[in-house]
Biotite code that builds the C-alpha atoms (Angstrom):
import biotite.structure as struc

atoms = struc.array([
    struc.Atom([116.907, 82.963, 82.585], chain_id="A", res_id=1, res_name="UNK", atom_name="CA", element="C"),
    struc.Atom([120.406, 84.286, 83.057], chain_id="A", res_id=2, res_name="UNK", atom_name="CA", element="C"),
    struc.Atom([121.772, 85.853, 86.236], chain_id="A", res_id=3, res_name="UNK", atom_name="CA", element="C"),
    struc.Atom([124.766, 88.149, 86.557], chain_id="A", res_id=4, res_name="UNK", atom_name="CA", element="C"),
    struc.Atom([126.102, 88.920, 90.040], chain_id="A", res_id=5, res_name="UNK", atom_name="CA", element="C"),
    struc.Atom([126.793, 92.646, 90.180], chain_id="A", res_id=6, res_name="UNK", atom_name="CA", element="C"),
    struc.Atom([127.678, 93.006, 93.872], chain_id="A", res_id=7, res_name="UNK", atom_name="CA", element="C"),
    struc.Atom([127.880, 90.687, 96.844], chain_id="A", res_id=8, res_name="UNK", atom_name="CA", element="C"),
    struc.Atom([128.882, 90.658, 100.458], chain_id="A", res_id=9, res_name="UNK", atom_name="CA", element="C"),
    struc.Atom([127.625, 88.694, 103.438], chain_id="A", res_id=10, res_name="UNK", atom_name="CA", element="C"),
    struc.Atom([124.679, 91.062, 103.933], chain_id="A", res_id=11, res_name="UNK", atom_name="CA", element="C"),
    struc.Atom([124.029, 92.361, 100.407], chain_id="A", res_id=12, res_name="UNK", atom_name="CA", element="C"),
    struc.Atom([123.456, 90.941, 96.959], chain_id="A", res_id=13, res_name="UNK", atom_name="CA", element="C"),
    struc.Atom([122.772, 92.826, 93.759], chain_id="A", res_id=14, res_name="UNK", atom_name="CA", element="C"),
    struc.Atom([122.056, 90.734, 90.682], chain_id="A", res_id=15, res_name="UNK", atom_name="CA", element="C"),
    struc.Atom([120.822, 91.263, 87.170], chain_id="A", res_id=16, res_name="UNK", atom_name="CA", element="C"),
    struc.Atom([118.099, 88.839, 86.108], chain_id="A", res_id=17, res_name="UNK", atom_name="CA", element="C"),
    struc.Atom([117.761, 88.502, 82.340], chain_id="A", res_id=18, res_name="UNK", atom_name="CA", element="C"),
    struc.Atom([114.727, 86.881, 80.757], chain_id="A", res_id=19, res_name="UNK", atom_name="CA", element="C"),
    struc.Atom([112.180, 87.456, 83.522], chain_id="A", res_id=20, res_name="UNK", atom_name="CA", element="C"),
    struc.Atom([109.609, 90.172, 84.129], chain_id="A", res_id=21, res_name="UNK", atom_name="CA", element="C"),
    struc.Atom([107.588, 91.609, 87.009], chain_id="A", res_id=22, res_name="UNK", atom_name="CA", element="C"),
    struc.Atom([105.765, 88.327, 87.581], chain_id="A", res_id=23, res_name="UNK", atom_name="CA", element="C"),
    struc.Atom([108.836, 86.392, 88.649], chain_id="A", res_id=24, res_name="UNK", atom_name="CA", element="C"),
    struc.Atom([110.613, 89.282, 90.339], chain_id="A", res_id=25, res_name="UNK", atom_name="CA", element="C"),
    struc.Atom([107.584, 90.289, 92.378], chain_id="A", res_id=26, res_name="UNK", atom_name="CA", element="C"),
    struc.Atom([106.987, 86.702, 93.524], chain_id="A", res_id=27, res_name="UNK", atom_name="CA", element="C"),
    struc.Atom([110.640, 86.335, 94.588], chain_id="A", res_id=28, res_name="UNK", atom_name="CA", element="C"),
    struc.Atom([110.538, 89.694, 96.349], chain_id="A", res_id=29, res_name="UNK", atom_name="CA", element="C"),
    struc.Atom([107.442, 88.641, 98.325], chain_id="A", res_id=30, res_name="UNK", atom_name="CA", element="C"),
    struc.Atom([109.114, 85.397, 99.419], chain_id="A", res_id=31, res_name="UNK", atom_name="CA", element="C"),
    struc.Atom([112.217, 87.306, 100.540], chain_id="A", res_id=32, res_name="UNK", atom_name="CA", element="C"),
    struc.Atom([110.212, 89.853, 102.521], chain_id="A", res_id=33, res_name="UNK", atom_name="CA", element="C"),
    struc.Atom([108.656, 86.992, 104.518], chain_id="A", res_id=34, res_name="UNK", atom_name="CA", element="C"),
    struc.Atom([112.102, 85.829, 105.611], chain_id="A", res_id=35, res_name="UNK", atom_name="CA", element="C"),
    struc.Atom([113.226, 86.881, 109.071], chain_id="A", res_id=36, res_name="UNK", atom_name="CA", element="C"),
    struc.Atom([116.394, 88.944, 108.920], chain_id="A", res_id=37, res_name="UNK", atom_name="CA", element="C"),
    struc.Atom([115.756, 90.432, 105.487], chain_id="A", res_id=38, res_name="UNK", atom_name="CA", element="C"),
    struc.Atom([115.856, 94.237, 105.721], chain_id="A", res_id=39, res_name="UNK", atom_name="CA", element="C"),
    struc.Atom([115.198, 95.024, 102.090], chain_id="A", res_id=40, res_name="UNK", atom_name="CA", element="C"),
    struc.Atom([114.297, 93.150, 98.928], chain_id="A", res_id=41, res_name="UNK", atom_name="CA", element="C"),
    struc.Atom([113.449, 94.994, 95.758], chain_id="A", res_id=42, res_name="UNK", atom_name="CA", element="C"),
    struc.Atom([113.932, 95.135, 92.041], chain_id="A", res_id=43, res_name="UNK", atom_name="CA", element="C"),
    struc.Atom([113.922, 97.592, 89.195], chain_id="A", res_id=44, res_name="UNK", atom_name="CA", element="C"),
    struc.Atom([113.020, 97.054, 85.561], chain_id="A", res_id=45, res_name="UNK", atom_name="CA", element="C"),
    struc.Atom([114.290, 99.985, 83.504], chain_id="A", res_id=46, res_name="UNK", atom_name="CA", element="C"),
    struc.Atom([111.975, 99.464, 80.543], chain_id="A", res_id=47, res_name="UNK", atom_name="CA", element="C"),
    struc.Atom([108.761, 97.429, 80.362], chain_id="A", res_id=48, res_name="UNK", atom_name="CA", element="C"),
    struc.Atom([109.636, 95.965, 76.962], chain_id="A", res_id=49, res_name="UNK", atom_name="CA", element="C"),
    struc.Atom([112.981, 94.587, 78.146], chain_id="A", res_id=50, res_name="UNK", atom_name="CA", element="C"),
    struc.Atom([112.959, 91.471, 80.340], chain_id="A", res_id=51, res_name="UNK", atom_name="CA", element="C"),
    struc.Atom([115.911, 92.532, 82.435], chain_id="A", res_id=52, res_name="UNK", atom_name="CA", element="C"),
    struc.Atom([115.761, 93.516, 86.088], chain_id="A", res_id=53, res_name="UNK", atom_name="CA", element="C"),
    struc.Atom([118.185, 94.534, 88.787], chain_id="A", res_id=54, res_name="UNK", atom_name="CA", element="C"),
    struc.Atom([117.373, 92.764, 92.045], chain_id="A", res_id=55, res_name="UNK", atom_name="CA", element="C"),
    struc.Atom([118.733, 93.856, 95.432], chain_id="A", res_id=56, res_name="UNK", atom_name="CA", element="C"),
    struc.Atom([118.693, 92.095, 98.801], chain_id="A", res_id=57, res_name="UNK", atom_name="CA", element="C"),
    struc.Atom([120.004, 93.410, 102.116], chain_id="A", res_id=58, res_name="UNK", atom_name="CA", element="C"),
    struc.Atom([119.897, 91.485, 105.375], chain_id="A", res_id=59, res_name="UNK", atom_name="CA", element="C"),
    struc.Atom([120.420, 92.386, 108.999], chain_id="A", res_id=60, res_name="UNK", atom_name="CA", element="C"),
    struc.Atom([123.844, 92.091, 110.538], chain_id="A", res_id=61, res_name="UNK", atom_name="CA", element="C"),
    struc.Atom([124.838, 88.457, 110.988], chain_id="A", res_id=62, res_name="UNK", atom_name="CA", element="C"),
    struc.Atom([122.265, 87.172, 108.477], chain_id="A", res_id=63, res_name="UNK", atom_name="CA", element="C"),
    struc.Atom([123.673, 85.806, 105.213], chain_id="A", res_id=64, res_name="UNK", atom_name="CA", element="C"),
    struc.Atom([121.919, 87.274, 102.160], chain_id="A", res_id=65, res_name="UNK", atom_name="CA", element="C"),
    struc.Atom([122.845, 84.331, 99.915], chain_id="A", res_id=66, res_name="UNK", atom_name="CA", element="C"),
    struc.Atom([121.220, 81.832, 102.290], chain_id="A", res_id=67, res_name="UNK", atom_name="CA", element="C"),
    struc.Atom([118.040, 83.922, 102.451], chain_id="A", res_id=68, res_name="UNK", atom_name="CA", element="C"),
    struc.Atom([117.877, 84.202, 98.658], chain_id="A", res_id=69, res_name="UNK", atom_name="CA", element="C"),
    struc.Atom([118.244, 80.447, 98.238], chain_id="A", res_id=70, res_name="UNK", atom_name="CA", element="C"),
    struc.Atom([115.615, 79.771, 100.925], chain_id="A", res_id=71, res_name="UNK", atom_name="CA", element="C"),
    struc.Atom([113.169, 82.197, 99.278], chain_id="A", res_id=72, res_name="UNK", atom_name="CA", element="C"),
    struc.Atom([113.725, 80.618, 95.853], chain_id="A", res_id=73, res_name="UNK", atom_name="CA", element="C"),
    struc.Atom([112.990, 77.162, 97.300], chain_id="A", res_id=74, res_name="UNK", atom_name="CA", element="C"),
    struc.Atom([109.836, 78.483, 98.995], chain_id="A", res_id=75, res_name="UNK", atom_name="CA", element="C"),
    struc.Atom([108.701, 79.980, 95.685], chain_id="A", res_id=76, res_name="UNK", atom_name="CA", element="C"),
    struc.Atom([109.323, 76.655, 93.928], chain_id="A", res_id=77, res_name="UNK", atom_name="CA", element="C"),
    struc.Atom([107.261, 74.843, 96.575], chain_id="A", res_id=78, res_name="UNK", atom_name="CA", element="C"),
    struc.Atom([104.354, 77.284, 96.159], chain_id="A", res_id=79, res_name="UNK", atom_name="CA", element="C"),
    struc.Atom([104.430, 76.872, 92.388], chain_id="A", res_id=80, res_name="UNK", atom_name="CA", element="C"),
    struc.Atom([104.355, 73.073, 92.751], chain_id="A", res_id=81, res_name="UNK", atom_name="CA", element="C"),
    struc.Atom([101.387, 73.366, 95.133], chain_id="A", res_id=82, res_name="UNK", atom_name="CA", element="C"),
    struc.Atom([99.615, 75.622, 92.640], chain_id="A", res_id=83, res_name="UNK", atom_name="CA", element="C"),
    struc.Atom([100.296, 73.213, 89.787], chain_id="A", res_id=84, res_name="UNK", atom_name="CA", element="C"),
    struc.Atom([98.849, 70.252, 91.694], chain_id="A", res_id=85, res_name="UNK", atom_name="CA", element="C"),
    struc.Atom([95.770, 72.232, 92.754], chain_id="A", res_id=86, res_name="UNK", atom_name="CA", element="C"),
    struc.Atom([95.220, 73.442, 89.199], chain_id="A", res_id=87, res_name="UNK", atom_name="CA", element="C"),
    struc.Atom([95.567, 69.945, 87.728], chain_id="A", res_id=88, res_name="UNK", atom_name="CA", element="C"),
    struc.Atom([93.059, 68.606, 90.287], chain_id="A", res_id=89, res_name="UNK", atom_name="CA", element="C"),
    struc.Atom([90.579, 71.419, 89.575], chain_id="A", res_id=90, res_name="UNK", atom_name="CA", element="C"),
    struc.Atom([90.985, 70.905, 85.825], chain_id="A", res_id=91, res_name="UNK", atom_name="CA", element="C"),
    struc.Atom([90.343, 67.198, 86.133], chain_id="A", res_id=92, res_name="UNK", atom_name="CA", element="C"),
    struc.Atom([87.273, 67.763, 88.308], chain_id="A", res_id=93, res_name="UNK", atom_name="CA", element="C"),
    struc.Atom([85.984, 70.445, 85.934], chain_id="A", res_id=94, res_name="UNK", atom_name="CA", element="C"),
    struc.Atom([86.456, 68.175, 82.927], chain_id="A", res_id=95, res_name="UNK", atom_name="CA", element="C"),
    struc.Atom([84.444, 65.402, 84.534], chain_id="A", res_id=96, res_name="UNK", atom_name="CA", element="C"),
    struc.Atom([81.300, 67.554, 84.733], chain_id="A", res_id=97, res_name="UNK", atom_name="CA", element="C"),
])
């Protein structure tokens, strides 16, 4: 994954994410939309065969977009770790039958 910062201010961030598709972008978007103070979080992939998206975040006045993006990324990481542990447990239990 490679990220290029296209635009940034306290309340807005626009980045290009290279090497990821809808799966990652949609998951990150959902985490951002759960964050209080986030007005808008969305992404655009210009062509389905190219793993390159433009991601945009806008927060309410006084809310730092960068902090919300970092918090959402950490929440996504935590959910993926929880999923991994649950899957490994289910796999082990299924293999024992």
